[in-house]
C-alpha positions in Angstrom: 38.5 76.1 60.7 36.6 79.1 62.0 38.4 82.4 62.6 39.2 83.7 66.0 42.0 85.7 67.4 43.4 82.6 69.0 43.0 80.7 65.7 44.8 83.5 63.9 47.8 83.4 66.2 48.0 79.6 66.0 47.9 79.8 62.2 50.6 82.5 62.1 52.8 80.4 64.3 52.2 77.4 62.0 53.2 79.6 59.0 56.4 80.7 60.6 57.3 77.2 61.8 56.2 75.2 58.7 57.4 77.7 56.2 60.2 79.7 58.0 61.2 83.0 56.4 64.6 83.9 55.2 64.7 86.7 57.7 64.3 84.2 60.5 66.4 81.2 59.4 68.6 82.3 56.5 69.8 79.7 54.0 67.4 76.9 54.5 64.4 79.2 53.7 65.9 80.3 50.4 64.3 78.8 47.3 65.4 80.4 44.1 63.3 80.4 41.0 59.7 81.2 40.3 58.3 77.9 39.0 56.3 77.3 42.2 55.2 80.9 42.2 53.8 80.5 38.6 51.8 77.4 39.8 50.6 79.4 42.9 49.5 82.4 40.9 47.8 80.2 38.4 45.7 78.5 41.2 44.7 82.0 42.3 43.6 82.9 38.7 46.3 85.5 38.1 45.2 88.3 40.4 48.2 90.5 39.4 46.8 91.0 36.0 43.9 93.0 37.3 45.9 96.1 38.2 49.1 97.9 37.2 52.3 97.5 39.1 55.6 99.3 39.8 58.4 96.8 40.6 61.3 98.1 42.8 64.6 96.2 43.4 68.0 97.3 44.7 70.4 96.8 47.5 69.3 99.6 49.7 66.6 102.2 49.7 64.0 100.1 47.9 61.7 100.1 51.0 61.8 103.9 51.5 61.4 104.5 47.7 58.4 102.1 47.7 56.7 103.8 50.6 57.3 107.3 49.2 56.1 106.3 45.8 53.0 104.7 47.2 52.2 107.7 49.4 52.7 110.2 46.5 50.4 108.3 44.2 47.7 107.9 46.9 47.7 111.6 47.5 46.7 112.0 43.8 43.6 109.8 44.4 45.2 106.5 43.2 44.3 103.5 45.3 47.7 101.9 45.9 48.6 98.4 47.1 52.0 98.3 48.8 53.9 95.1 49.3 57.3 95.2 51.2 59.4 93.1 53.4 60.4 92.2 56.0 58.0 93.3 58.7 59.2 94.7 62.0 56.6 94.1 64.6 53.4 92.8 62.8 53.3 90.3 60.0 50.6 92.4 58.3 53.0 95.3 57.7 54.0 93.5 54.6 50.9 94.4 52.7 49.0 97.6 52.9 46.6 99.7 51.0 47.3 103.5 50.8 44.4 105.6 49.8 42.9 109.1 50.1 40.0 109.7 52.4 38.2 112.7 53.9 41.0 113.2 56.4 43.8 112.8 53.9 45.9 109.8 52.9 45.8 106.8 55.3 46.9 103.2 55.2 45.3 100.0 56.2 47.0 96.7 56.7 45.5 93.4 55.6 43.0 92.3 58.2 43.8 89.3 60.4 40.6 87.7 59.1 41.8 88.1 55.5 45.2 86.5 56.3 43.4 83.6 58.0 40.9 83.1 55.1 43.7 83.1 52.5 45.7 80.5 54.4 42.7 78.3 54.8 41.8 78.6 51.1 45.4 77.7 50.1 46.0 74.8 52.6 45.9 72.1 49.9 48.4 74.0 47.7 50.7 74.5 50.6 50.7 70.8 51.5 51.2 69.7 47.9 53.8 72.2 46.6 55.6 73.4 49.8 56.2 77.0 48.7 58.6 79.3 50.5 57.4 81.8 53.1 58.1 84.6 50.7 56.1 82.9 47.9 53.1 82.6 50.3 53.2 86.2 51.4 53.7 87.4 47.8 50.7 85.4 46.6 48.7 86.6 49.5 49.5 90.3 48.8 48.7 90.0 45.0 45.4 88.2 45.8 44.4 90.7 48.5 45.1 93.7 46.2 42.7 92.2 43.7 40.0 91.7 46.3 40.3 95.4 47.3 40.2 96.6 43.7 43.4 98.7 43.8 44.6 100.8 40.9 48.4 100.3 41.2 50.6 97.9 43.3 54.0 99.1 44.4 55.9 95.9 44.8 59.3 95.7 46.6 61.5 92.9 45.4 62.8 90.5 48.0 66.3 89.0 47.6 67.8 89.7 44.2 65.5 90.1 41.3 65.8 87.6 38.5 64.7 84.6 40.6 62.6 86.6 43.1 59.0 85.6 43.7 57.8 89.1 42.9 59.3 88.8 39.4 56.0 87.1 38.4 54.7 90.6 37.7 55.0 92.5 34.4 55.0 96.1 35.7 54.5 99.5 34.0 57.9 100.5 35.3 60.9 98.5 36.6 63.1 100.4 39.2 66.5 99.5 40.6 67.5 101.8 43.4 71.3 101.0 43.7 73.7 98.1 43.8 76.0 97.1 46.7 77.6 93.9 47.8 75.0 91.8 49.7 73.8 88.2 49.8 76.9 87.3 47.7 76.4 83.6 48.2 73.2 83.9 46.1 73.7 86.9 43.9 77.4 86.9 43.0 80.6 88.1 44.5 81.1 91.2 42.3 79.1 94.4 41.8 78.6 93.4 38.2 77.2 90.0 39.0 74.8 91.4 41.6 73.7 94.1 39.2 72.8 91.5 36.6 70.7 89.6 39.2 68.9 92.8 40.2 68.5 93.7 36.5 66.5 90.5 36.1 63.3 92.5 36.8 63.8 94.5 33.6 61.1 93.3 31.1 60.5 93.4 27.4 58.5 96.4 26.3 58.6 98.0 29.8 60.6 101.1 30.7 63.3 100.7 33.4 64.8 103.3 35.8 68.0 103.1 37.7 68.3 105.3 40.8 72.1 105.2 41.3 74.7 103.7 39.1 78.5 103.4 38.7 80.4 102.9 35.4 80.5 99.1 36.2 76.8 98.7 36.9 75.7 101.1 34.2 77.2 98.8 31.5 75.3 95.8 33.0 72.0 97.6 33.0 72.4 98.8 29.4 73.3 95.2 28.3 70.3 93.6 30.1 67.9 96.3 28.9 69.1 95.7 25.3 69.0 91.9 25.7 65.4 91.7 26.9 64.1 94.5 24.8 63.1 97.1 27.5 61.2 100.0 25.9 63.5 102.6 27.4 66.2 102.8 30.1 66.5 105.9 32.3 69.1 106.9 34.9 67.7 109.2 37.6 70.8 111.4 37.7 70.2 112.3 34.1 66.5 113.3 34.5 65.6 116.9 35.5 64.1 117.1 39.0 60.4 116.6 39.0 60.0 118.2 42.4 62.3 120.0 44.8 62.1 118.7 48.4 64.8 119.0 51.0 65.4 116.5 53.8 64.0 119.1 56.2 60.6 118.8 54.4 60.1 115.1 54.6 59.3 112.8 57.6 61.7 110.1 56.5 64.9 111.2 58.0 68.5 110.3 57.3 70.9 111.7 54.7 70.5 108.6 52.5 67.0 109.8 51.8 68.4 112.5 49.5 69.4 109.8 47.0 66.0 108.1 47.5 64.3 111.4 46.8 66.0 111.6 43.5 64.9 108.2 42.6 61.3 108.9 43.6 61.3 112.2 41.7 62.4 110.2 38.6 59.7 107.6 39.1 56.9 110.2 39.5 58.3 112.1 36.5 58.0 109.0 34.3 54.6 108.3 35.7 53.5 111.7 34.5 55.4 112.3 31.3 55.2 108.8 29.9 51.5 108.4 30.5 52.0 105.3 32.6 48.9 106.2 34.7 45.5 107.3 33.7 45.3 109.7 36.6 46.7 113.2 36.2 48.8 114.0 39.2 49.2 117.5 40.7 52.8 118.3 41.7 51.7 119.7 45.1 49.7 116.5 45.9 52.7 114.3 44.9 55.0 116.4 47.1 52.6 116.2 50.0 52.7 112.4 49.7 56.4 112.2 49.6 56.8 114.6 52.5 54.5 112.6 54.7 55.4 109.1 53.5 56.1 107.7 57.0 52.9 109.0 58.4 50.7 108.1 55.5 52.1 104.5 55.1 53.2 103.6 58.6 56.9 103.1 57.8 59.1 102.7 60.8 62.8 102.3 61.6 64.3 104.7 59.1 66.5 107.1 61.1 63.5 107.2 63.4 63.6 109.3 66.6 62.2 107.2 69.4 62.9 109.6 72.2 63.7 113.3 72.5 65.9 114.7 75.3 64.6 114.9 78.9 62.3 111.8 78.6 59.7 113.3 76.3 59.4 110.2 74.2 57.9 107.5 76.5 61.0 105.4 77.1 62.5 106.0 80.5 65.9 107.7 80.2 67.6 111.0 79.5 69.4 110.7 76.1 67.6 111.0 72.8 67.3 107.7 70.8 67.5 107.2 67.1 67.1 103.8 65.4 67.8 102.8 61.8 67.5 99.4 60.0 70.9 99.8 58.2 72.3 96.2 58.2 74.9 95.9 55.4 78.1 97.7 54.5 76.5 99.7 51.7 74.0 101.2 54.2 76.5 101.5 57.0 78.6 103.8 54.9 75.8 106.4 54.9 75.2 105.9 58.6 78.8 106.6 59.4 78.8 109.7 57.3 75.7 111.1 59.0 76.9 110.2 62.5 80.3 111.9 61.8 78.3 114.9 60.7 76.1 115.1 63.8 78.7 114.1 66.3 79.5 117.7 67.2 75.9 118.1 68.5 76.4 115.5 71.3 78.9 115.0 74.1 78.9 111.2 73.5 77.2 108.8 71.1 76.4 105.3 72.3 75.9 102.9 69.4 73.9 99.7 70.1 74.9 97.2 67.5 73.6 93.7 66.7 73.8 91.8 63.5 72.7 88.5 61.9 75.3 85.8 61.6 75.5 85.6 57.8 76.4 89.2 57.2 79.9 90.2 55.9 81.0 91.6 59.2 84.5 92.6 57.9 82.9 94.9 55.3 80.4 96.3 57.8 83.1 96.9 60.4 85.2 98.9 57.9 82.3 101.4 57.7 81.4 101.6 61.4 81.9 104.9 63.2 84.9 105.1 65.4 84.4 108.0 67.8 81.4 106.3 69.5 80.9 104.0 72.5 79.8 100.6 71.3 77.2 98.5 73.2 77.1 95.1 71.5 74.1 92.9 71.6 72.1 90.2 69.8 68.4 89.9 69.1 66.4 86.7 69.7 66.2 84.2 66.9 68.5 81.6 65.3 70.1 84.0 62.8 71.4 86.4 65.4 75.1 86.6 65.9 75.8 86.2 69.6 77.2 89.4 71.1 80.3 87.7 72.3 81.1 86.5 68.8 80.4 90.0 67.5 82.8 91.4 70.0 85.5 89.0 68.9 85.1 89.9 65.3 85.1 93.6 65.9 88.1 93.5 68.1 90.2 92.5 65.0 89.2 95.9 63.6 90.1 97.8 66.8 86.5 98.1 68.0 85.6 97.3 71.5 82.5 97.7 73.5 80.2 96.6 76.3 78.7 93.1 75.7 75.0 92.6 76.6 72.9 89.5 76.4 69.7 91.1 75.0 68.4 94.2 73.3 66.6 95.2 76.5 69.8 94.9 78.4 71.6 96.9 75.8 69.0 99.7 76.1 69.3 99.6 79.9 73.1 99.8 79.7 73.0 102.7 77.3 70.5 104.6 79.5 72.8 104.0 82.5 75.7 105.6 80.7 74.1 108.3 78.6 73.1 111.8 79.7 70.9 114.5 78.2 73.7 115.8 76.1 74.4 112.4 74.6 72.8 110.3 71.8 71.8 106.6 71.8 71.8 105.2 68.2 70.7 101.6 67.3 71.3 99.8 64.1 72.8 96.6 62.5 69.7 94.4 62.1 66.0 94.6 61.4 65.5 92.2 64.3 67.3 94.5 66.8 65.2 97.5 65.6 62.1 95.5 65.8 62.8 94.5 69.4 63.4 98.2 70.3 60.1 99.2 68.7 58.4 96.4 70.7 60.0 97.8 73.9 58.9 101.3 73.0 55.3 100.2 72.4 55.1 98.4 75.7 56.2 101.4 77.8 
C-alpha cells in the first residue's frame, strides 16, 4: 500500500483496533512474557545490538527520569533515542530522537511515513504471531533507532519489568526509580513482590541503580542483583550529588521532581565515573539538558501550567490551570503534599478528577486532598470509570463533588466557578490530561 496521510490514519486506526493497547482496554491487551518479542526482534535482525541502552523501570517518575536523562546526554553531543509510553495526544510521542543542533538540543518524533513503512514491512509477522500493541511499538522504536544511527537509547519500561517487552535489551545501566503498589493483579500484592518484578530488568554483568528504596525493597534489590550477577548495585541516596539543581531551575515542575533529580544525578554520575559512555560530558552541558528537559524533549503533563491568571494562556477563563498525569496512590501522595503546600496562595482550588476503572480507588482516595472543590469526570474510552461511579466510590471516603459527563464539561464547570484568585488542577488519568491538552491545542 502506498503512503498518504489518509492511509496513515487508516493504518493507525487498524493498529489500535486490531492490537489494542493496555492503556485503552486494560486486561485483554496484557500479554506477559517476551517470547514473541524475541521472535519479533530476530525477524528485524536484532536492531538493539547496534547501540547502547539505558533501561529505566519503576512505579513513578520513570518517564520524567527518562526524559531528563535523554536531554542531558543530548546536550553533550550524544544522539539519543528515547522510547516512552503511553502517548498523550500523538502516537509518535512514544519514540523520539534528541540531538544537538546549531540552535541547541531539539527533538524529533518518528515520521508518519516511517511508522507506515514499518507496519507494512511487518504485516506478515503481525498476522502470524499476533504480538501485543506494546510489543509492536517497542520493536518499531528499536528498529527506528538503528535506522537513525543513534548512540544511546533511553528506554522506559512498560508494565513491570521482568516480563516487559523492553526487557529484550541488555543495557549499560539498569535503573529502578521507586516502588509503589500498582497493577497488583499482574505484579503482586505486596511491595516486595512488585519490587522483585521491577528488579527483573537487572542483568548479569550490568550495573544497576535504585533511585528510591525502603528497607523492604532494598533487601529485594540486593537479592536479585546477587542472584543474576549484576556487576554493581548502587542506591542514589548513597551517591554524592553530581550536580546541584533546584526545582526553580528546571522546567519540569512538581515537588516529586526533587526525587527524580537525585536519580538523574546518580545516572549521570555513573555514566561519567564508570566510563559507560565514550563521550566526555561537561557538567554545565548536562545541567542545561536537565534544566530544559521538557523543552528539549517535548514532555507534557508533568505539573504543567496550561493557563496563567487573567486569560494569558489561550484557554478562555480566569483561573490558572495546572495538569498532572498522577494516576496512582503513590503519585497522588506527592500531589496532595504539594497542593497542601500551595493552597495558601489561592482562595479556592477546584480539582478535576477522572480515573480508569481498574485503579485501586480506595488507596487513591486516601491520598486525595481534602480542602478542595472536586469536579468529577470521565474521559472517553472503555477503561474510563464513569463519573457517577467515581462519585459513589469517593462518597464512602467523605468526598463529594460536581459530576460532569465529559472532560470538556468539567473544564467549563470549573471555569464557571473559579475566579482569578483560584486554581484549577487536573489529574487522575493520562486520558483526562490528554483530552485537556487536546482542548488547549484546539483553542
